[in-house]
C-alpha positions, -999 to 999 in steps of 0.1 A, spaced: -328 84 -273 -300 87 -295 -307 72 -332 -276 71 -355 -271 48 -383 -243 23 -372 -231 21 -410 -221 57 -410 -209 65 -373 -176 67 -385 -182 97 -411 -158 121 -405 -167 159 -401 -201 173 -391 -234 149 -397 -258 163 -423 -287 163 -396 -283 164 -359 -308 167 -330 -296 174 -297 -323 169 -267 -351 180 -291 -383 184 -271 -417 199 -276 -443 207 -249 -475 225 -253 -490 245 -223 -525 236 -214 -553 259 -224 -561 284 -199 -590 271 -176 -577 233 -185 -586 212 -156 -553 199 -150 -534 231 -161 -503 210 -170 -482 212 -202 -487 181 -226 -453 164 -238 -455 159 -276 -420 150 -281 -396 137 -253 -356 150 -253 -345 132 -283 -312 127 -302 -307 120 -336 -280 119 -362 -280 112 -400 -253 117 -426 -253 122 -462 -269 90 -478 -288 81 -448 -324 71 -452 -346 72 -419 -381 61 -416 -403 70 -385 -431 49 -378 -459 49 -350 -495 52 -347 -515 85 -347 -506 108 -320 -470 91 -316 -451 121 -322 -439 117 -355 -450 148 -372 -439 167 -341 -405 156 -347 -406 162 -384 -420 196 -380 -390 203 -356 -364 188 -379 -372 211 -404 -376 245 -389 -415 243 -393 -418 245 -355 -400 258 -323 -387 232 -297 -392 235 -261 -358 221 -255 -331 211 -277 -316 224 -312 -313 209 -344 -280 213 -364 -275 212 -404 -241 202 -417 -228 218 -384 -251 247 -382 -276 251 -359 -309 263 -373 -332 257 -348 -329 261 -310 -349 262 -279 -332 295 -270 -355 322 -282 -379 320 -311 -376 300 -340 -385 329 -365 -353 348 -349 -328 318 -349 -332 311 -387 -341 343 -404 -320 357 -434 -294 339 -450 -292 309 -427 -330 303 -434 -324 306 -471 -295 282 -470 -312 256 -450 -343 258 -475 -319 253 -503 -310 219 -489 -342 205 -480 -376 195 -498 -408 186 -481 -437 166 -493 -468 168 -470 -497 144 -466 -526 157 -485 -518 166 -521 -554 183 -522 -547 208 -495 -507 213 -502 -512 228 -537 -528 265 -541 -559 259 -565 -552 295 -578 -520 288 -590 -509 270 -622 -487 239 -617 -458 256 -632 -461 281 -607 -466 261 -577 -437 239 -587 -415 273 -593 -422 285 -560 -390 273 -542 -371 290 -573 -386 322 -565 -386 321 -529 -349 312 -528 -339 336 -554 -324 307 -578 -313 321 -609 -314 305 -645 -343 295 -666 -373 286 -644 -395 277 -668 -371 254 -681 -364 236 -649 -401 233 -643 -408 214 -674 -374 193 -665 -386 182 -632 -422 175 -644 -405 150 -669 -387 135 -638 -419 129 -618 -434 109 -648 -455 138 -660 -459 153 -694 -440 192 -697 -471 207 -706 -488 199 -674 -473 233 -663 -504 249 -678 -529 231 -660 -543 238 -624 -546 213 -593 -585 204 -601 -576 193 -633 -555 165 -619 -559 132 -605 -546 127 -565 -515 106 -579 -507 135 -602 -510 162 -573 -486 143 -553 -459 141 -582 -467 179 -588 -460 180 -549 -427 160 -553 -417 180 -581 -420 212 -560 -397 194 -533 -369 185 -556 -371 214 -582 -342 233 -563 -321 200 -562 -323 196 -523 -297 172 -506 -325 159 -478 -361 152 -490 -386 150 -463 -420 130 -465 -444 135 -438 -471 107 -447 -469 114 -484 -485 80 -497 -512 80 -473 -538 100 -488 -537 75 -520 -555 44 -531 -533 15 -533 -524 12 -570 -513 49 -570 -497 47 -540 -474 17 -552 -464 40 -582 -455 70 -561 -433 48 -540 -415 37 -569 -411 72 -582 -394 78 -549 -373 47 -547 -361 59 -584 -354 95 -574 -337 85 -542 -314 69 -564 -310 88 -594 -304 121 -573 -285 107 -542 -307 121 -514 -310 117 -480 -344 109 -469 -367 111 -437 -399 92 -445 -428 91 -420 -453 66 -423 -477 43 -408 -472 16 -435 -441 -3 -429 -442 -19 -460 -433 17 -472 -406 23 -446 -391 -13 -456 -389 -3 -492 -373 33 -491 -353 32 -455 -322 17 -442 -328 26 -407 -361 28 -389 -370 47 -355 -403 35 -337 -420 64 -318 -446 57 -291 -461 83 -266 -436 111 -278 -405 88 -275 -382 68 -300 -386 34 -281 -366 14 -311 -344 22 -337 -318 4 -360 -314 -12 -394 -352 -14 -410 -347 -53 -414 -332 -62 -379 -361 -43 -366 -390 -58 -383 -375 -92 -381 -362 -93 -345 -380 -63 -327 -368 -57 -291 -395 -33 -279 -429 -48 -268 -446 -16 -287 -426 -25 -319 -439 -59 -314 -476 -50 -313 -472 -23 -341 -455 -51 -362 -485 -75 -356 -513 -53 -362 -499 -41 -396 -508 -54 -429 -484 -80 -443 -450 -64 -454 -444 -69 -489 -427 -101 -495 -437 -116 -462 
Protein backbone atom coordinates (compact mmCIF):
# COMPACT_ATOMS: atom_id res chain seq x y z
CA UNK A 1 0.00 0.00 0.00
CA UNK A 2 1.20 3.51 -0.78
CA UNK A 3 1.20 6.12 1.96
CA UNK A 4 1.49 9.72 0.80
CA UNK A 5 0.35 12.97 2.35
CA UNK A 6 -2.11 14.39 -0.20
CA UNK A 7 -1.28 17.94 0.87
CA UNK A 8 2.36 17.52 -0.23
CA UNK A 9 1.92 15.28 -3.26
CA UNK A 10 2.64 18.19 -5.61
CA UNK A 11 6.10 18.94 -4.13
CA UNK A 12 8.83 19.16 -6.79
CA UNK A 13 12.06 17.22 -6.47
CA UNK A 14 12.72 14.02 -4.52
CA UNK A 15 10.75 13.44 -1.32
CA UNK A 16 12.35 13.57 2.11
CA UNK A 17 11.81 9.85 2.64
CA UNK A 18 10.52 7.19 0.29
CA UNK A 19 10.04 3.46 0.78
CA UNK A 20 9.49 1.36 -2.34
CA UNK A 21 8.22 -2.21 -1.95
CA UNK A 22 9.72 -2.31 1.53
CA UNK A 23 9.23 -5.66 3.26
CA UNK A 24 10.73 -7.87 5.95
CA UNK A 25 10.49 -11.61 6.51
CA UNK A 26 12.25 -13.77 9.07
CA UNK A 27 13.35 -17.34 8.40
CA UNK A 28 11.88 -19.99 10.65
CA UNK A 29 14.32 -21.40 13.22
CA UNK A 30 15.99 -24.63 12.20
CA UNK A 31 13.81 -27.54 13.20
CA UNK A 32 10.61 -25.46 13.41
CA UNK A 33 7.42 -27.41 12.75
CA UNK A 34 6.26 -25.67 9.55
CA UNK A 35 9.68 -24.32 8.44
CA UNK A 36 8.08 -21.31 6.74
CA UNK A 37 9.34 -17.74 6.94
CA UNK A 38 7.31 -15.25 8.97
CA UNK A 39 6.35 -12.02 7.25
CA UNK A 40 6.72 -9.09 9.65
CA UNK A 41 6.07 -6.45 6.97
CA UNK A 42 4.42 -6.98 3.61
CA UNK A 43 5.82 -4.93 0.68
CA UNK A 44 4.95 -1.31 1.46
CA UNK A 45 5.32 2.01 -0.33
CA UNK A 46 5.59 5.22 1.67
CA UNK A 47 6.33 8.84 0.74
CA UNK A 48 7.08 11.77 3.03
CA UNK A 49 8.07 15.36 2.20
CA UNK A 50 9.76 18.00 4.31
CA UNK A 51 7.45 19.11 7.11
CA UNK A 52 5.23 16.03 7.03
CA UNK A 53 4.25 14.33 10.29
CA UNK A 54 3.19 10.70 10.04
CA UNK A 55 1.71 8.63 12.85
CA UNK A 56 1.93 4.83 12.69
CA UNK A 57 -0.61 3.01 14.85
CA UNK A 58 -1.68 -0.56 15.46
CA UNK A 59 -1.68 -3.30 18.05
CA UNK A 60 1.48 -4.98 19.35
CA UNK A 61 2.90 -7.23 16.65
CA UNK A 62 1.28 -5.31 13.79
CA UNK A 63 4.62 -4.40 12.22
CA UNK A 64 5.03 -0.82 13.46
CA UNK A 65 8.50 -1.21 14.93
CA UNK A 66 9.67 -3.36 12.02
CA UNK A 67 8.71 -0.61 9.59
CA UNK A 68 10.48 2.07 11.62
CA UNK A 69 13.64 -0.01 12.02
CA UNK A 70 13.79 -0.39 8.24
CA UNK A 71 13.12 3.30 7.62
CA UNK A 72 15.93 4.28 9.99
CA UNK A 73 18.43 1.71 8.62
CA UNK A 74 18.55 -0.26 11.86
CA UNK A 75 17.54 -3.44 10.04
CA UNK A 76 17.90 -4.85 6.52
CA UNK A 77 14.82 -5.33 4.32
CA UNK A 78 13.95 -8.59 2.60
CA UNK A 79 12.50 -6.64 -0.31
CA UNK A 80 12.47 -3.09 -1.59
CA UNK A 81 14.49 -0.05 -0.61
CA UNK A 82 14.45 3.23 1.30
CA UNK A 83 15.52 6.53 -0.28
CA UNK A 84 16.36 9.70 1.64
CA UNK A 85 16.36 12.90 -0.41
CA UNK A 86 16.54 10.71 -3.50
CA UNK A 87 19.55 8.66 -2.41
CA UNK A 88 19.15 4.98 -1.56
CA UNK A 89 20.22 4.29 2.01
CA UNK A 90 18.85 0.76 2.50
CA UNK A 91 18.17 -1.90 -0.11
CA UNK A 92 17.36 -5.59 -0.16
CA UNK A 93 20.26 -6.00 -2.59
CA UNK A 94 23.08 -7.04 -0.27
CA UNK A 95 23.84 -6.37 3.35
CA UNK A 96 22.45 -3.24 5.01
CA UNK A 97 25.89 -2.73 6.54
CA UNK A 98 27.40 -2.55 3.07
CA UNK A 99 24.59 -0.48 1.63
CA UNK A 100 24.96 2.51 3.94
CA UNK A 101 28.50 2.38 5.21
CA UNK A 102 30.90 5.32 5.21
CA UNK A 103 29.85 8.75 3.98
CA UNK A 104 26.32 7.72 3.07
CA UNK A 105 25.59 6.39 6.55
CA UNK A 106 27.14 9.46 8.15
CA UNK A 107 25.10 11.78 5.93
CA UNK A 108 21.85 9.96 6.72
CA UNK A 109 22.55 9.94 10.46
CA UNK A 110 23.20 13.68 10.40
CA UNK A 111 19.64 14.25 9.21
CA UNK A 112 17.78 11.83 11.49
CA UNK A 113 17.21 11.51 15.22
CA UNK A 114 15.52 8.59 16.97
CA UNK A 115 13.84 8.43 20.39
CA UNK A 116 13.22 4.91 21.70
CA UNK A 117 10.53 3.56 23.99
CA UNK A 118 12.28 2.84 27.27
CA UNK A 119 14.13 5.80 28.84
CA UNK A 120 15.74 3.42 31.34
CA UNK A 121 17.19 1.00 28.79
CA UNK A 122 18.18 3.53 26.13
CA UNK A 123 20.66 5.52 28.28
CA UNK A 124 24.04 4.07 29.25
CA UNK A 125 24.17 4.19 33.09
CA UNK A 126 27.96 4.48 33.01
CA UNK A 127 27.89 7.75 31.10
CA UNK A 128 27.11 11.23 32.34
CA UNK A 129 24.13 13.01 30.81
CA UNK A 130 26.48 15.35 29.01
CA UNK A 131 28.37 12.49 27.39
CA UNK A 132 25.15 10.70 26.45
CA UNK A 133 23.80 13.77 24.67
CA UNK A 134 27.13 14.47 22.98
CA UNK A 135 27.35 10.94 21.51
CA UNK A 136 25.86 11.91 18.10
CA UNK A 137 28.17 14.91 17.86
CA UNK A 138 31.18 12.72 18.57
CA UNK A 139 30.08 9.89 16.29
CA UNK A 140 29.28 12.21 13.40
CA UNK A 141 32.43 14.27 13.88
CA UNK A 142 30.50 17.52 14.38
CA UNK A 143 32.91 20.38 15.01
CA UNK A 144 32.42 23.22 17.48
CA UNK A 145 31.95 23.58 21.22
CA UNK A 146 30.17 20.35 22.09
CA UNK A 147 29.77 21.22 25.77
CA UNK A 148 28.05 24.47 24.87
CA UNK A 149 25.73 22.67 22.46
CA UNK A 150 24.87 20.08 25.12
CA UNK A 151 23.99 22.80 27.63
CA UNK A 152 21.93 24.59 25.00
CA UNK A 153 19.89 21.53 24.09
CA UNK A 154 19.33 20.59 27.75
CA UNK A 155 17.63 23.93 28.28
CA UNK A 156 15.72 23.41 25.02
CA UNK A 157 14.14 20.22 26.40
CA UNK A 158 13.28 21.83 29.74
CA UNK A 159 16.20 20.68 31.92
CA UNK A 160 18.82 22.78 33.74
CA UNK A 161 22.15 23.06 31.93
CA UNK A 162 23.99 21.61 34.93
CA UNK A 163 22.19 18.28 34.44
CA UNK A 164 25.06 17.50 32.09
CA UNK A 165 27.05 16.41 35.16
CA UNK A 166 24.40 13.96 36.39
CA UNK A 167 23.99 10.26 35.65
CA UNK A 168 20.85 8.40 34.50
CA UNK A 169 20.22 6.83 37.93
CA UNK A 170 19.83 10.33 39.37
CA UNK A 171 16.96 11.19 37.01
CA UNK A 172 13.24 10.46 36.96
CA UNK A 173 11.64 8.66 34.02
CA UNK A 174 10.44 11.91 32.50
CA UNK A 175 13.85 13.52 32.89
CA UNK A 176 15.48 10.52 31.25
CA UNK A 177 13.18 10.78 28.27
CA UNK A 178 13.96 14.50 27.98
CA UNK A 179 17.64 13.52 27.86
CA UNK A 180 16.85 10.95 25.15
CA UNK A 181 15.06 13.64 23.14
CA UNK A 182 18.00 16.01 23.64
CA UNK A 183 20.34 13.34 22.28
CA UNK A 184 18.06 12.88 19.26
CA UNK A 185 18.06 16.59 18.32
CA UNK A 186 21.53 17.72 19.44
CA UNK A 187 22.94 17.39 15.90
CA UNK A 188 20.03 19.38 14.41
CA UNK A 189 18.32 16.63 12.33
CA UNK A 190 15.54 17.33 9.85
CA UNK A 191 13.62 14.11 10.65
CA UNK A 192 12.70 12.97 14.15
CA UNK A 193 11.49 9.40 14.66
CA UNK A 194 9.80 8.24 17.86
CA UNK A 195 9.22 4.55 18.55
CA UNK A 196 6.62 4.57 21.35
CA UNK A 197 8.57 7.27 23.25
CA UNK A 198 5.72 7.99 25.67
CA UNK A 199 4.42 4.52 26.50
CA UNK A 200 6.76 3.86 29.46
CA UNK A 201 5.79 7.10 31.22
CA UNK A 202 2.97 7.79 33.65
CA UNK A 203 0.01 9.86 32.49
CA UNK A 204 1.14 13.21 33.90
CA UNK A 205 4.70 12.93 32.59
CA UNK A 206 3.40 11.66 29.25
CA UNK A 207 1.38 14.85 28.80
CA UNK A 208 4.44 16.97 29.57
CA UNK A 209 6.66 15.13 27.08
CA UNK A 210 3.91 15.30 24.46
CA UNK A 211 3.73 19.07 24.94
CA UNK A 212 7.53 19.23 24.56
CA UNK A 213 7.43 17.28 21.29
CA UNK A 214 4.72 19.55 19.88
CA UNK A 215 6.79 22.59 20.82
CA UNK A 216 10.05 21.22 19.40
CA UNK A 217 8.46 20.23 16.12
CA UNK A 218 7.14 23.76 15.64
CA UNK A 219 10.32 25.45 16.85
CA UNK A 220 12.77 23.35 14.83
CA UNK A 221 10.62 22.70 11.76
CA UNK A 222 11.04 18.93 12.11
CA UNK A 223 9.49 16.29 9.94
CA UNK A 224 8.17 13.55 12.19
CA UNK A 225 7.39 9.84 12.28
CA UNK A 226 5.66 8.80 15.49
CA UNK A 227 4.91 5.17 16.34
CA UNK A 228 2.32 4.85 19.08
CA UNK A 229 -0.51 2.69 20.33
CA UNK A 230 -1.93 5.86 21.94
CA UNK A 231 -4.25 7.42 19.38
CA UNK A 232 -4.43 10.65 21.37
CA UNK A 233 -0.68 11.14 20.93
CA UNK A 234 -0.98 10.68 17.16
CA UNK A 235 -3.99 12.97 17.01
CA UNK A 236 -2.01 15.70 18.76
CA UNK A 237 1.27 15.33 16.85
CA UNK A 238 0.57 13.99 13.38
CA UNK A 239 -1.16 15.37 10.29
CA UNK A 240 -1.45 11.95 8.67
CA UNK A 241 -1.79 8.44 10.07
CA UNK A 242 -1.08 4.93 8.81
CA UNK A 243 -2.96 2.06 10.48
CA UNK A 244 -1.10 -1.25 10.56
CA UNK A 245 -2.52 -4.74 10.99
CA UNK A 246 -0.72 -8.06 10.54
CA UNK A 247 2.26 -6.51 8.79
CA UNK A 248 0.25 -4.35 6.38
CA UNK A 249 -0.88 -0.75 6.20
CA UNK A 250 -4.63 -1.21 5.93
CA UNK A 251 -5.63 2.47 5.99
CA UNK A 252 -3.95 5.83 5.72
CA UNK A 253 -4.91 9.46 5.29
CA UNK A 254 -5.34 12.72 7.18
CA UNK A 255 -5.52 11.94 10.89
CA UNK A 256 -8.74 13.89 11.47
CA UNK A 257 -10.52 12.07 8.64
CA UNK A 258 -9.30 8.58 9.52
CA UNK A 259 -10.23 8.96 13.18
CA UNK A 260 -13.62 10.53 12.43
CA UNK A 261 -14.73 8.29 9.56
CA UNK A 262 -12.57 5.15 9.35
CA UNK A 263 -12.94 3.10 6.18
CA UNK A 264 -11.33 -0.20 7.20
CA UNK A 265 -13.04 -2.52 9.71
CA UNK A 266 -9.79 -2.94 11.67
CA UNK A 267 -9.43 0.83 12.07
CA UNK A 268 -12.97 0.98 13.41
CA UNK A 269 -12.21 -1.76 15.93
CA UNK A 270 -8.97 -0.07 16.97
CA UNK A 271 -10.74 3.23 17.56
CA UNK A 272 -13.57 1.54 19.45
CA UNK A 273 -11.16 -0.22 21.79
CA UNK A 274 -9.00 2.83 22.45
CA UNK A 275 -9.33 5.21 25.35
CA UNK A 276 -11.37 8.33 24.57
CA UNK A 277 -9.40 10.80 22.51
CA UNK A 278 -8.73 14.30 23.90
CA UNK A 279 -11.71 16.52 23.25
CA UNK A 280 -13.95 13.59 22.39
